[in-house]
C-alpha positions, 0 to 999 in steps of 0.5 A, a space after each residue: 849323423 847323430 841327430 839325437 841329443 846326447 845323455 852325457 854332459 852337454 857340450 854344444 860344440 861337440 856336435 859341430 866338431 870334425 869326427 876323429 880321423 884315423 891315424 893313417 889318413 893323418 898325413 897330407 892328402 895325395 895330389 890329385 891326378 892330372 885331368 884326362 884329356 882323352 874324354 870330356 871337354 877338350 878346352 875352347 878352340 884355338 883362334 886364328 890370329 887376324 891378318 897383320 894389316 887388320 885394324 878397327 874402324 876409325 870414326 872421324 872426329 867432328 870439326 870443332 864448334 864455330 865461334 858464336 857471335 858476340 852479344 851486345 848486352 846493352 841492346 839485350 837490356 833495352 829489348 828486355 826493358 821494352 818487352 816488360 813495358 809491353 807486358 805491363 801494358 797488356 796487363 793494365 789493359 786486361 785488368 781495366 777491362 775486367 774491372 769495367 766488366 765487373 762494375 757493369 755486372 754488379 750494377 745490374 744486380 744492385 740496381 
């Protein structure tokens, strides 16, 4: 392998071109000999076929889901309204208690 720079005309591709082949080797390459089975890896072992009545396990299908009962949308709306009323009522009571406590604490500070 030539690793030195040439002293002639610089040709950047000359270093990467194949070397000139001899005239007798210019023909097609001879075919590779068949692999020798007497030595080396003989290949995978032969498999035994399964019995004719063999089949994979069958997973039973679950039953289809049951039908859900129908929803009464008017009753649901009424329950939501009453729940909102209770929530607002509890919030108003808590706010009133907090306001009274703040007034009492501020009255002690100022008076």
